[in-house]
C-alpha positions as MATLAB code, in Angstrom:
seq = 'MSEVSLPRFSVLSGDNSLPLVDTAPMQAALQMPAALAQQPGFARVFVPGRVTLGLVAPFKGYPDSPLPDASDMCELAQLADELGFAALWVRDVPFFDPAFGDVGQGLDALVTLGLLAARTRHIALGTAGLVAPLRSPVHVAKAAASVALMTGGRFVLGLSSGDRPVEYPAFGVDFEHRAGVFREAWTMVRALTQQSFPKFASEYFGQLNGAVDMVPKPAARLPMVAIGRARQQLQWLARESDAWIWHGVNPADTGRIVQTLTAMGDGKTWHPFGYANFVELDENPAAPAQLFNNIYLRGGSRSMAQFWREQGAQGLAHVVINLKPTRRPAVEVLHDLAENVLPVLTQD';
ca = [
     -22.976   -5.825   23.724;
     -22.736   -5.177   19.803;
     -19.987   -4.071   17.966;
     -20.010   -0.122   16.847;
     -19.772    0.415   13.119;
     -16.539    2.052   12.173;
     -17.129    4.977    9.405;
     -14.920    4.623    6.249;
     -12.117    7.137    6.209;
      -9.845    7.675    3.059;
      -6.875    7.227    5.890;
      -7.591    3.303    5.412;
      -7.996    3.789    1.469;
      -4.646    5.188    0.777;
      -6.244    8.138   -1.159;
      -3.548   10.712   -1.537;
      -5.620   13.008   -3.525;
      -7.485   14.829   -0.778;
      -6.832   18.680   -0.202;
      -4.576   19.865    2.807;
      -6.569   21.858    5.226;
      -5.229   24.500    7.296;
      -6.764   24.016   10.559;
      -5.213   27.034   12.582;
      -8.094   29.244   12.610;
     -10.268   26.277   13.969;
      -7.647   25.275   16.609;
      -7.017   28.760   17.786;
     -10.720   28.943   19.137;
     -10.414   25.566   21.438;
      -9.321   25.856   24.723;
      -7.498   22.414   26.757;
      -9.276   21.942   29.377;
      -7.682   23.480   33.237;
      -7.690   20.613   34.713;
      -5.233   18.986   32.131;
      -3.419   21.889   31.526;
      -2.174   21.678   35.169;
      -1.067   17.798   34.567;
       2.782   18.498   33.892;
       2.788   15.320   31.554;
      -0.226   16.073   29.334;
       1.137   20.167   28.728;
       4.438   18.514   27.854;
       2.949   15.826   24.802;
       0.426   18.171   23.883;
       0.927   21.774   23.449;
      -1.728   24.024   21.460;
      -0.256   25.086   17.824;
       3.176   23.046   18.169;
       4.178   19.263   17.221;
       5.851   17.612   19.820;
       8.065   14.274   19.327;
       7.767   11.066   21.698;
       9.904    8.087   21.553;
       8.698    4.502   22.203;
      10.637    2.098   24.458;
      13.633    1.315   23.850;
      14.080    4.402   22.456;
      16.601    2.673   20.004;
      16.756    0.193   16.804;
      16.163   -3.005   16.870;
      15.381   -3.994   13.247;
      16.916   -8.129   13.095;
      15.099   -8.902   16.491;
      11.960   -9.342   18.264;
      13.130   -8.523   21.313;
      15.457   -5.847   21.750;
      18.754   -5.260   24.521;
      16.969   -2.995   27.090;
      20.096   -2.533   28.659;
      20.969    0.855   28.167;
      17.480    1.954   27.953;
      17.520    4.219   31.474;
      20.578    5.879   29.823;
      18.227    6.623   26.850;
      15.693    7.611   28.680;
      17.623   10.293   30.990;
      19.314   11.109   27.414;
      15.952   11.855   25.872;
      14.860   13.460   29.039;
      17.682   16.088   28.706;
      17.683   16.583   25.235;
      13.891   17.888   25.675;
      11.528   15.272   23.732;
       8.203   15.395   24.724;
       7.202   11.842   26.247;
       8.671    8.020   26.940;
       6.166    5.453   25.984;
       5.841    2.045   26.757;
       3.964   -1.208   25.066;
       1.968   -3.558   26.654;
       2.950   -6.846   24.966;
       2.373   -9.689   26.894;
       3.139  -12.501   24.640;
       5.980  -13.243   21.553;
       3.389  -13.611   18.524;
       5.642  -14.659   15.640;
       3.223  -13.541   13.460;
       3.899   -9.948   14.578;
       7.620  -10.169   14.846;
       8.078   -7.489   17.843;
       7.409   -7.635   21.690;
       7.795   -3.714   22.379;
      10.242   -3.340   25.361;
       9.746   -6.972   26.334;
       9.545   -5.941   30.079;
       6.518   -5.339   31.735;
       5.011   -1.978   30.812;
       4.092   -1.056   34.003;
       7.313   -2.438   36.024;
       9.049   -0.604   33.219;
       7.035    2.645   34.228;
       8.311    2.497   37.649;
      11.826    2.008   36.752;
      11.664    5.085   34.060;
      10.026    7.270   36.777;
      12.777    6.772   38.706;
      15.443    7.782   36.641;
      13.814   10.880   34.532;
      13.058   14.157   36.207;
      10.586   16.325   33.357;
       9.917   14.124   30.624;
       6.381   12.859   29.957;
       5.941    8.854   30.958;
       2.933    7.264   28.732;
       1.326    4.242   28.056;
       1.040    3.404   24.032;
      -0.864    1.752   25.318;
      -2.333   -1.076   27.805;
      -4.677   -3.386   26.473;
      -7.373   -2.984   28.259;
      -9.797   -5.945   27.639;
      -6.629   -7.944   28.991;
      -6.219   -5.810   32.246;
      -8.541   -5.432   35.295;
      -9.142   -2.061   35.311;
      -9.016   -1.754   39.194;
      -5.650   -2.771   38.653;
      -4.902   -0.379   35.786;
      -6.459    2.432   37.978;
      -4.434    1.909   41.022;
      -0.841    1.769   39.188;
      -1.843    4.664   36.785;
      -2.825    7.073   40.225;
       0.478    5.635   41.284;
       2.547    6.556   39.042;
       1.013   10.032   38.548;
       1.150   10.599   41.788;
       5.005    9.515   42.026;
       6.157   11.959   38.908;
       4.362   14.913   40.262;
       1.827   14.320   37.385;
       4.211   13.338   34.860;
       2.160   10.339   33.685;
      -0.577    9.811   30.330;
      -2.356    6.806   30.624;
      -2.997    5.418   27.128;
      -5.013    2.421   26.642;
      -5.864    0.604   23.710;
      -8.011   -2.626   22.652;
      -5.661   -4.690   21.242;
      -4.744   -5.771   18.062;
      -3.010   -9.434   18.453;
      -6.230  -12.179   18.321;
      -3.353  -15.130   19.536;
      -3.584  -13.299   23.011;
      -6.984  -13.477   23.794;
      -7.272  -16.871   24.989;
      -4.921  -16.605   27.071;
      -6.952  -14.220   29.003;
     -10.324  -15.885   28.685;
     -11.574  -12.761   26.931;
     -13.664  -12.860   23.197;
     -11.558  -10.846   20.881;
     -14.659  -10.444   18.979;
     -16.307   -8.015   22.104;
     -13.230   -5.743   22.815;
     -14.836   -2.856   21.499;
     -17.495   -3.173   24.773;
     -14.953   -4.115   26.818;
     -12.257   -1.375   26.263;
     -15.301    0.928   26.598;
     -16.550   -0.444   30.078;
     -12.786   -0.846   31.176;
     -12.587    3.156   30.138;
     -15.288    4.010   32.236;
     -14.389    2.051   35.393;
     -10.777    3.461   35.531;
     -12.256    6.979   35.323;
     -14.886    6.392   37.825;
     -12.432    4.508   40.178;
      -9.444    7.346   39.547;
     -11.897   10.572   39.909;
     -14.842    9.755   42.269;
     -14.651    8.546   46.030;
     -16.427    5.152   46.605;
     -18.000    5.004   42.973;
     -20.415    2.730   41.896;
     -20.561    0.994   38.618;
     -22.255   -1.462   37.185;
     -20.067   -3.267   34.926;
     -20.784   -6.169   32.166;
     -17.213   -7.794   31.677;
     -15.784   -7.070   35.340;
     -16.665   -6.603   38.681;
     -18.979   -4.383   40.344;
     -19.037   -1.399   42.282;
     -21.364   -1.181   45.270;
     -19.942    2.310   46.784;
     -18.658    0.225   49.869;
     -14.778    0.745   48.770;
     -12.589    3.388   47.620;
      -9.863    3.333   45.753;
      -6.508    4.809   46.809;
      -4.068    6.727   45.797;
      -6.350    9.524   43.574;
      -4.201   11.357   41.114;
      -3.561   14.578   42.796;
      -5.591   16.215   39.461;
      -7.551   14.436   36.863;
      -5.765   11.457   35.045;
      -5.019   12.261   31.442;
      -6.590    8.908   29.416;
      -5.326    8.582   25.611;
      -7.105    6.489   23.580;
      -4.264    4.398   21.342;
      -4.959    3.440   18.085;
      -8.686    3.455   17.105;
      -9.631    0.981   19.804;
     -12.958   -0.031   17.509;
     -14.671    2.807   18.458;
     -16.488    5.561   16.955;
     -15.458    8.855   16.117;
     -17.505   10.629   18.215;
     -16.606    8.226   20.973;
     -13.053    9.433   20.578;
     -13.950   13.112   20.479;
     -15.740   13.105   23.327;
     -14.645   10.780   25.937;
     -10.703   10.642   25.290;
      -8.646   13.735   26.182;
      -6.539   13.042   22.911;
      -5.881   10.058   20.283;
      -3.390    8.249   18.707;
      -3.420    6.610   15.966;
      -0.967    5.075   13.557;
      -1.332    4.726    9.262;
      -2.417    8.130    9.088;
      -2.117    9.249    5.470;
      -0.943   12.598    5.648;
      -3.602   14.099    3.283;
      -6.029   13.212    5.773;
      -4.732   14.831    9.237;
      -6.662   18.408    8.702;
      -9.509   16.364    8.180;
      -9.449   13.971   11.323;
      -9.099   17.372   13.190;
     -11.479   18.761   11.910;
     -13.619   16.009   11.808;
     -13.008   15.347   15.866;
     -13.692   19.047   16.241;
     -16.898   18.890   14.725;
     -17.653   15.999   16.982;
     -16.551   17.435   20.321;
     -18.213   20.180   22.404;
     -16.942   22.951   20.187;
     -14.830   24.293   22.538;
     -12.646   22.018   24.005;
      -9.048   21.161   22.473;
      -9.231   17.579   21.526;
      -5.532   16.707   20.260;
      -4.688   14.003   17.465;
      -1.463   12.641   17.292;
      -0.118    9.190   15.608;
       3.068    6.929   15.352;
       5.689    6.208   12.834;
       7.952    3.771   12.042;
      11.468    5.918   11.981;
      14.433    4.574    9.894;
      16.852    7.596   10.332;
      19.437    8.597    7.505;
      23.070    9.363    8.397;
      22.684   12.383    5.915;
      20.119   14.719    7.011;
      18.978   16.075    3.952;
      18.160   12.722    3.079;
      14.271   12.747    1.419;
      11.611   11.896    3.747;
       9.829    9.081    1.774;
       6.452    7.519    3.591;
       5.808    4.331    3.194;
       2.436    2.557    4.073;
       1.705    5.937    6.056;
       3.584    5.005    8.484;
       7.536    3.915    7.522;
       9.066    6.668    7.526;
      12.506    6.529    5.862;
      15.329    9.769    5.423;
      17.091   12.614    6.891;
      16.682   14.897   10.025;
      15.749   17.408    8.543;
      13.529   16.466    5.657;
      11.405   14.460    8.388;
      11.363   17.950   10.415;
       9.649   19.664    7.665;
       7.688   16.912    7.143;
       6.323   16.914   10.134;
       5.830   21.073   10.596;
       3.874   20.755    7.609;
       1.771   17.685    9.541;
       1.531   19.957   12.436;
       0.128   23.216   10.376;
      -2.744   20.363    9.769;
      -3.534   20.062   13.335;
      -1.260   17.609   14.302;
       0.184   17.190   18.039;
       2.377   14.651   18.912;
       4.273   12.170   16.469;
       5.295    8.742   18.582;
       8.505    7.788   17.316;
       9.480    3.820   16.566;
      13.246    3.583   15.845;
      12.890   -0.075   15.339;
      13.938    0.357   11.466;
      16.714    2.495   12.820;
      20.753    0.902   12.338;
      22.489    3.817   13.635;
      23.617    4.149   17.525;
      21.151    5.176   19.909;
      23.022    8.050   21.200;
      24.011    9.576   17.779;
      20.143    9.229   16.673;
      18.929   11.163   19.484;
      21.201   13.882   19.550;
      20.393   14.325   15.416;
      16.795   14.877   16.173;
      17.194   16.817   19.215;
      19.609   19.256   17.049;
      17.916   19.002   13.223;
      14.216   18.336   14.526;
      13.096   19.819   17.855;
      14.326   23.549   16.729;
      12.380   23.101   13.782;
       9.143   22.095   15.437;
       9.344   24.750   18.229;
      10.116   27.746   15.820;
       6.762   30.317   15.452;
];
């Protein structure tokens, strides 16, 4: 299967001259599908007309090491739940690649989810994201349905195509074909979690001939979110994924991206858009917010709150916060964000 073409957006070129676009009238006419609105996790992460905040495991800074100390991860997860954050995200990083210098939470993503599911009550849990070409979609579907049921629908499945070429040989997967493998894995997970005794003709994975069924099934539709570009066309992202979370987004492009997703969708379904920021949180809440390389945000909590609120006016729905660069104590950081950012983002 050939690779799809990637349309060029100024979000990739760093052009800051684009005019801001007010997407509020356009977004007001769109609706979240009822099946997703009934899923507590998805509905907590994606709230029409509001920006929500999620945290990437281990939910604290570790600027001087590729591997964090995860011994307090559960305590921080519980605190984030109590403070009102929208989501906890875990990453799927099978190997340590010195060229990247980061292994996420270091622990397996699905094992970590099980632990967090047992230690939290309300906050959404998500993967950002499972590397679909490197995992069997059968196992992904089974795990996703299990977590969704165990958490009462708090789970959001985020899938990515992967961006670390050095990992692929260990799995016997061709890095250059990952776009097609991603799409096939996505479709197979959908079939396994939504259909009874599904049939699916697979090119990269096994075959489903309708003789067996996947159990358990989620109580309602499993929310599936594309993490990163996944080398897909924007029309695919707009029509197939329930939401899209990217990274490296030029803030001047946010409104245009939201408009484009809406134009390429069905004209009636709200398609939430979010992005990730590495955050270095200053002790001074009023320290100016500075954005580097469209992803690294440095400054005080009050300044960041205004930045994200302005992005919300352009249609941004969710921010995935990676605290890796922050040196302040984790508990202090979470309280600062909860006191100075969350109330601003929930204002009408």
